[in-house]
C-alpha positions as CSV (number, residue, x, y, z in Angstrom):
1,F,48.0,-9.6,5.0
2,P,47.0,-7.6,1.9
3,S,43.7,-8.0,0.0
4,H,43.5,-11.1,-2.0
5,D,43.7,-9.1,-5.2
6,T,47.1,-7.4,-4.6
7,N,50.6,-8.6,-5.2
8,H,51.4,-11.3,-2.8
9,D,55.1,-10.7,-2.9
10,S,54.6,-8.5,0.3
11,I,53.5,-11.6,2.2
12,E,56.7,-13.4,1.3
13,N,58.8,-10.3,2.0
14,F,57.3,-9.9,5.5
15,L,57.7,-13.6,6.4
16,D,61.3,-13.5,5.1
17,G,62.1,-10.6,7.3
18,Y,60.1,-12.1,10.2
19,T,62.1,-15.3,9.9
20,K,65.5,-13.7,9.4
21,H,65.2,-11.3,12.3
22,I,64.1,-12.5,15.7
23,P,61.4,-10.4,17.3
24,G,63.2,-10.7,20.7
25,T,60.2,-11.0,22.9
26,D,57.3,-13.5,23.4
27,H,54.4,-12.6,21.1
28,K,51.5,-14.0,19.2
29,L,51.5,-13.5,15.4
30,N,48.1,-12.7,13.9
31,F,47.3,-12.4,10.1
32,I,44.4,-10.2,9.3
33,A,43.2,-11.7,6.0
34,K,41.4,-9.0,4.0
35,G,39.0,-10.6,1.5
36,W,40.7,-14.1,1.4
37,K,38.1,-16.3,2.8
38,D,36.0,-16.8,-0.4
39,H,39.1,-17.5,-2.7
40,N,40.5,-20.8,-3.6
41,D,43.9,-20.3,-2.1
42,Y,42.5,-19.4,1.3
43,N,43.5,-23.0,2.4
44,Q,47.1,-22.1,1.5
45,L,46.9,-19.1,3.6
46,L,45.8,-21.3,6.6
47,K,48.7,-23.5,6.0
48,I,51.1,-20.6,6.1
49,A,49.6,-19.5,9.3
50,K,49.9,-22.9,10.9
51,K,53.6,-23.0,9.9
52,Y,54.2,-19.8,11.8
53,N,51.8,-20.7,14.6
54,A,49.7,-17.7,13.7
55,R,46.1,-16.9,14.0
56,V,44.0,-15.9,11.0
57,I,41.5,-13.1,11.6
58,D,39.2,-12.8,8.6
59,H,38.0,-9.4,7.5
60,S,36.4,-7.8,4.5
61,D,38.5,-6.0,2.0
62,L,37.1,-2.7,3.2
63,G,38.3,0.2,5.4
64,F,42.0,0.1,4.4
65,C,44.5,-0.9,7.1
66,W,42.6,1.2,9.7
67,G,39.4,-0.8,9.3
68,A,41.3,-4.0,9.7
69,Y,43.0,-2.7,12.8
70,F,39.9,-1.6,14.4
71,Y,38.2,-4.9,13.8
72,A,41.2,-7.0,14.9
73,I,41.8,-5.1,18.2
74,K,38.4,-6.3,19.5
75,N,39.5,-9.9,19.1
76,L,42.8,-9.5,20.8
77,Q,43.6,-9.8,24.5
78,S,47.2,-8.8,24.9
79,N,48.2,-5.6,26.7
80,W,50.3,-4.5,23.7
81,V,49.7,-4.8,19.9
82,C,52.1,-4.2,17.0
83,L,50.5,-2.9,13.9
84,L,52.3,-3.9,10.6
85,N,50.8,-3.1,7.2
86,S,51.0,-5.4,4.2
87,H,54.5,-4.1,3.1
88,A,56.3,-4.0,6.5
89,I,59.6,-5.9,6.6
90,P,61.6,-6.2,9.9
91,Q,65.2,-5.1,9.4
92,A,67.0,-6.0,12.6
93,D,67.0,-8.6,15.3
94,N,65.1,-7.8,18.4
95,W,62.9,-5.4,16.4
96,L,59.7,-6.1,18.5
97,S,61.5,-6.0,21.9
98,K,63.1,-2.6,21.0
99,L,59.7,-1.2,20.0
100,L,58.1,-2.6,23.3
101,E,60.8,-1.2,25.4
102,S,60.4,2.2,23.8
103,A,56.7,2.2,24.1
104,Q,56.8,1.3,27.8
105,T,59.1,4.2,28.3
106,C,57.0,6.6,26.2
107,S,53.8,5.8,28.2
108,G,52.2,3.6,25.6
109,I,53.3,4.1,22.0
110,S,56.4,3.9,19.7
111,G,56.9,3.7,15.9
112,A,59.5,2.6,13.6
113,T,59.1,5.6,11.4
114,G,57.4,9.1,11.7
115,S,56.9,12.1,9.7
116,W,56.5,15.9,10.2
117,E,54.6,16.3,6.9
118,S,51.2,17.8,6.6
119,L,48.8,16.8,3.9
120,R,47.6,20.4,3.9
121,E,50.9,21.7,2.8
122,K,51.2,19.1,0.0
123,Q,48.0,20.3,-1.7
124,N,49.1,23.4,-3.7
125,C,46.7,25.2,-5.9
126,E,47.5,25.5,-9.7
127,H,48.6,29.0,-10.4
128,A,49.2,28.8,-14.2
129,K,46.5,30.1,-16.6
130,Q,43.8,30.6,-14.1
131,N,41.7,33.7,-13.5
132,Y,41.8,35.2,-10.0
133,L,38.2,34.1,-9.1
134,K,38.9,30.5,-10.0
135,Y,42.2,30.6,-8.1
136,L,40.5,32.1,-5.1
137,A,37.7,29.5,-5.1
138,Q,40.2,26.8,-5.3
139,I,42.1,28.2,-2.3
140,I,38.9,28.3,-0.3
141,F,37.8,24.7,-1.3
142,R,41.3,23.3,-0.3
143,H,41.4,25.3,2.9
144,I,38.0,23.7,3.9
145,K,38.9,20.2,2.7
146,Y,42.3,20.0,4.4
147,A,41.2,21.8,7.6
148,N,41.3,18.3,9.2
149,F,45.2,18.4,9.1
150,P,47.5,20.5,11.2
151,R,49.9,22.7,9.4
152,F,53.6,21.8,9.2
153,P,55.3,20.7,11.3
154,N,52.8,18.0,12.0
155,P,54.8,15.1,13.9
156,H,53.0,11.8,13.7
157,L,54.0,8.2,13.8
158,R,53.3,6.1,10.6
159,S,51.1,3.0,11.0
160,T,53.4,0.9,8.9
161,G,55.2,-0.4,12.1
162,L,53.7,0.8,15.3
163,L,53.5,-0.7,18.8
164,I,50.9,0.6,21.1
165,K,49.0,-0.2,24.3
166,R,45.9,-2.2,23.4
167,S,43.7,0.0,25.7
168,I,44.8,3.2,23.9
169,L,44.1,1.8,20.5
170,L,40.8,0.3,21.6
171,S,39.7,3.7,23.0
172,F,40.8,5.3,19.8
173,A,38.8,2.8,17.7
174,K,35.6,3.4,19.7
175,K,35.8,7.0,18.8
176,R,36.5,6.7,15.1
177,K,34.8,5.2,12.2
178,S,36.5,2.8,9.7
179,P,37.7,5.0,6.7
180,R,35.6,4.9,3.6
181,N,38.3,6.3,1.3
182,K,42.0,7.1,1.2
183,F,41.4,10.7,2.4
184,E,39.6,9.5,5.6
185,A,42.5,7.1,6.1
186,H,44.9,9.9,6.0
187,I,43.0,11.7,8.6
188,L,43.4,8.8,11.0
189,E,47.1,8.7,10.1
190,S,48.1,12.3,10.4
191,G,45.0,14.6,11.0
192,F,43.7,16.3,14.0
193,Q,41.6,13.3,14.7
194,G,44.5,10.8,14.0
195,L,46.0,8.2,16.2
196,S,49.1,10.3,17.2
197,R,47.1,13.3,18.3
198,F,44.9,10.9,20.3
199,A,47.8,9.2,21.8
200,M,49.3,12.5,22.9
201,S,46.0,13.4,24.6
202,Q,46.5,10.2,26.6
203,D,49.9,11.5,27.8
204,C,52.0,9.4,25.3
205,I,55.2,10.7,23.8
206,L,55.7,10.2,20.1
207,N,59.1,8.3,19.8
208,I,60.6,6.6,16.8
209,T,62.7,3.6,17.6
210,G,65.7,2.9,15.4
211,K,67.5,-0.2,14.5
212,D,70.1,0.9,17.1
213,G,67.5,0.6,19.8
214,I,67.5,4.3,20.7
215,S,64.2,6.2,21.2
216,Y,64.2,9.4,19.2
217,K,61.9,12.3,20.4
218,T,60.0,14.4,17.7
219,Y,62.8,17.1,17.7
220,D,65.4,14.4,17.1
221,W,63.7,12.6,14.3
222,I,65.8,14.3,11.7
223,K,68.8,12.7,13.4
224,S,67.3,9.2,13.6
225,N,68.4,8.2,10.1
226,T,65.1,6.5,9.5
227,F,62.2,7.8,7.4
228,R,63.4,10.2,4.7
229,T,66.4,11.2,6.8
230,L,70.0,10.6,5.7
231,N,70.2,7.2,4.0
232,Q,67.6,5.5,6.2
233,E,70.2,2.9,7.4
234,N,68.7,2.9,10.9
235,L,65.3,1.8,9.8
236,L,63.9,-0.9,12.2
237,I,61.0,-1.8,9.9
238,A,61.0,-0.9,6.2
239,D,58.0,-0.6,3.9
240,I,57.1,0.2,0.4
241,V,57.5,4.0,0.8
242,T,60.9,3.8,2.5
243,G,62.2,1.8,-0.6
244,K,64.3,-0.5,1.6
């Protein structure tokens, strides 16, 4: 669940997709409630959780999604966990079973979306109306700041909809700190110290699972018709960035 102060439409959108599309495998639904406990409508949240036979895990509104994941993983006992951020919406029946089957095949991880983008390449220096020394200083500064990110192509699974073996995520959480800002959250998402790179070091294969149930290896992501490819009709789990 999002922080208490954000738009709660995302809650209804997720539950609508969750109700409309069967997960396809036995599971336990957990709501990570960021900053809800001290608000008046917390009891309403508990009622919603009860309706869906879900457990509420209370957490402070700090650390972005990663901080919530790191906290929650210590309180879960299942062998596999599916990470869904506040804006995730299942798009097809058996979405969870498809992710699970792919993750089991790929040695421990599978995502609904992935990207080759690098934050390093996105940060271009301003060329216009700058003297050479200022331009050079800006290049050096950005080179140092974004050294935490591989250059393009930088294949990584997006944490919007991700299924992973609990032991892998727990090991990752033990080696990382909860992010203090958005930049540190980006590092955990797509940096050298990010989850995808860590998973690969544990002999995992980074596969995207489409609505069609097919697992796409990194070199086939462009053919997956998921995140930013073609018309995204094969999205298994949509989110605010995909626009579905």
